[in-house]
C-alpha positions in Angstrom: 0.6 -22.3 6.0 0.8 -21.3 2.4 4.0 -20.6 0.4 4.3 -17.1 1.7 4.1 -18.1 5.4 0.5 -17.0 6.0 -1.8 -19.2 8.0 -4.5 -20.6 5.7 -8.0 -20.9 7.0 -9.3 -24.4 7.4 -12.8 -24.1 5.9 -13.8 -27.6 7.1 -12.9 -26.7 10.7 -14.8 -23.4 10.5 -17.9 -25.3 9.2 -17.5 -27.8 12.1 -17.5 -25.0 14.6 -20.7 -23.6 13.2 -22.3 -27.1 13.4 -21.3 -27.2 17.1 -22.9 -23.8 17.6 -26.1 -25.2 16.0 -26.1 -28.1 18.5 -25.6 -25.7 21.3 -28.5 -23.5 20.1 -30.7 -26.5 19.8 -29.7 -27.4 23.4 -31.0 -24.0 24.5 -27.6 -22.4 25.3 -27.5 -18.6 25.2 -25.4 -16.9 22.5 -22.9 -15.5 25.0 -22.3 -19.1 26.3 -21.8 -20.4 22.8 -19.3 -17.6 22.1 -17.3 -18.4 25.2 -17.4 -22.2 24.7 -16.4 -22.0 21.0 -14.0 -19.1 21.7 -15.4 -16.8 19.0 -16.9 -13.3 19.0 -20.5 -12.7 20.0 -21.1 -11.0 16.7 -20.2 -14.2 14.8 -22.5 -16.2 17.1 -25.3 -13.7 16.6 -24.9 -14.1 12.8 -24.9 -17.9 13.0 -27.9 -17.8 15.3 -29.9 -15.8 12.8 -29.0 -18.1 9.9 -29.7 -21.1 12.1 -33.2 -19.8 13.1 -34.0 -19.1 9.4 -32.6 -22.2 7.8 -31.4 -24.7 10.4 -28.1 -26.5 10.2 -28.1 -26.3 6.4 -27.9 -22.5 6.5 -24.6 -22.8 8.4 -22.9 -24.9 5.7 -19.9 -23.7 3.8 -20.9 -21.8 0.6 -17.8 -22.4 -1.4 -14.3 -21.0 -1.6 -14.0 -17.3 -0.8 -12.9 -14.8 -3.4 -13.6 -14.3 -7.0 -13.5 -17.2 -9.4 -10.9 -17.2 -12.1 -12.3 -15.8 -15.4 -10.4 -18.5 -17.4 -11.7 -22.0 -17.3 -9.3 -25.0 -17.5 -9.6 -25.3 -21.3 -8.8 -21.6 -21.7 -5.8 -21.8 -19.4 -4.5 -24.8 -21.5 -4.8 -22.7 -24.7 -3.0 -19.8 -23.0 -0.2 -22.1 -21.8 0.3 -23.6 -25.3 0.5 -20.0 -26.7 3.0 -19.0 -24.1 5.1 -22.1 -24.8 5.4 -21.0 -28.4 7.4 -18.0 -27.2 7.0 -14.3 -27.2 8.5 -13.9 -30.7 5.7 -16.1 -32.2 3.3 -13.4 -31.0 5.1 -10.6 -32.7 7.3 -9.4 -29.8 10.9 -8.4 -30.5 12.5 -10.9 -28.0 11.5 -14.0 -26.2 11.2 -12.3 -22.8 7.7 -12.6 -21.3 6.5 -9.6 -19.3 3.1 -9.4 -17.5 2.0 -6.8 -20.1 2.8 -9.2 -22.9 1.2 -12.2 -21.2 -2.0 -10.1 -20.6 -2.1 -9.3 -24.3 -1.7 -12.9 -25.3 -4.4 -14.0 -22.9 -6.8 -11.5 -24.4 -5.9 -12.6 -28.0 -6.3 -16.3 -27.2 -9.4 -16.1 -25.0 -10.9 -12.7 -25.3 -10.6 -12.2 -21.5 -9.0 -8.9 -20.5 -6.7 -9.0 -17.5 -4.8 -6.0 -16.0 -1.1 -6.7 -16.3 -0.7 -6.4 -12.5 -3.1 -9.3 -12.0 -1.7 -11.7 -14.7 0.8 -13.2 -12.2 -2.2 -14.8 -10.4 -3.2 -16.6 -13.6 0.4 -17.7 -14.2 0.5 -19.0 -10.6 -2.6 -21.2 -11.2 -0.8 -22.5 -14.3 2.3 -23.3 -12.1 4.5 -20.7 -13.9 7.0 -18.8 -11.9 9.3 -15.8 -12.2 12.4 -16.5 -14.2 15.4 -14.3 -14.8 17.7 -14.5 -17.8 20.8 -16.5 -17.0 23.1 -14.6 -19.4 24.4 -11.1 -19.3 23.7 -8.5 -21.9 25.6 -9.0 -25.2 26.5 -5.3 -25.1 28.1 -5.5 -21.7 31.7 -4.3 -21.7 33.6 -6.3 -19.1 36.7 -4.1 -19.3 34.7 -0.9 -18.7 32.9 -2.5 -15.8 36.2 -3.5 -14.2 37.7 -0.1 -14.8 34.7 1.6 -13.1 35.0 -0.8 -10.1 38.7 -0.3 -9.7 39.1 3.4 -10.5 35.9 5.4 -10.7 34.1 4.0 -7.6 37.1 4.4 -5.2 37.4 8.1 -6.3 33.7 8.6 -5.7 34.0 7.1 -2.3 36.9 9.4 -1.4 34.9 12.5 -2.4 32.0 11.4 -0.3 34.2 10.8 2.7 35.9 14.2 2.3 32.5 16.0 2.3 31.6 14.8 5.8 28.8 12.7 7.0 26.9 12.8 3.7 23.7 14.4 5.1 21.8 16.4 2.4 19.5 18.0 4.9 20.1 21.7 5.3 18.2 21.9 8.6 20.2 19.0 10.0 23.5 20.7 9.2 22.3 24.1 10.5 21.1 22.5 13.8 24.5 21.0 14.4 26.2 24.3 13.9 23.8 26.0 16.3 24.6 23.4 19.0 28.3 24.2 18.9 
């Protein structure tokens, strides 16, 4: 399983299964029998059979990892990481907080490769960077005002909500209750 709890495909095992299918084809087994024996769909076996007929066992080999390759090579990723380690202020941002939009801009400045901010996190994951939250509270935070709100304002709001009834904002729901009485 990967970090998110999803089951990852074992590409070596999938290739071994296709090799077994090739052995069974060579032994004269029908596609339906191969599908049953290997516990795969008939459509998969049909695809494998066509590839096996055209190119033998070599045609059933793994073609590489699935998905699109990263547009940044290892050297470019190292340059991006060095730039990020210098901090956001070094790149003209008003504070040292990295956002995906800012990282995307730095990637483009350093490498010339454009990434949509929504996809930058994948690049950061390949570089083993993770989401970080600031440990301190805002300097402007007024602890007294927060405490006053918690102790006085919030209880008053709760009372008003309780006095109004069940809190439903649906007119049809309130009307349907009245009609049932």
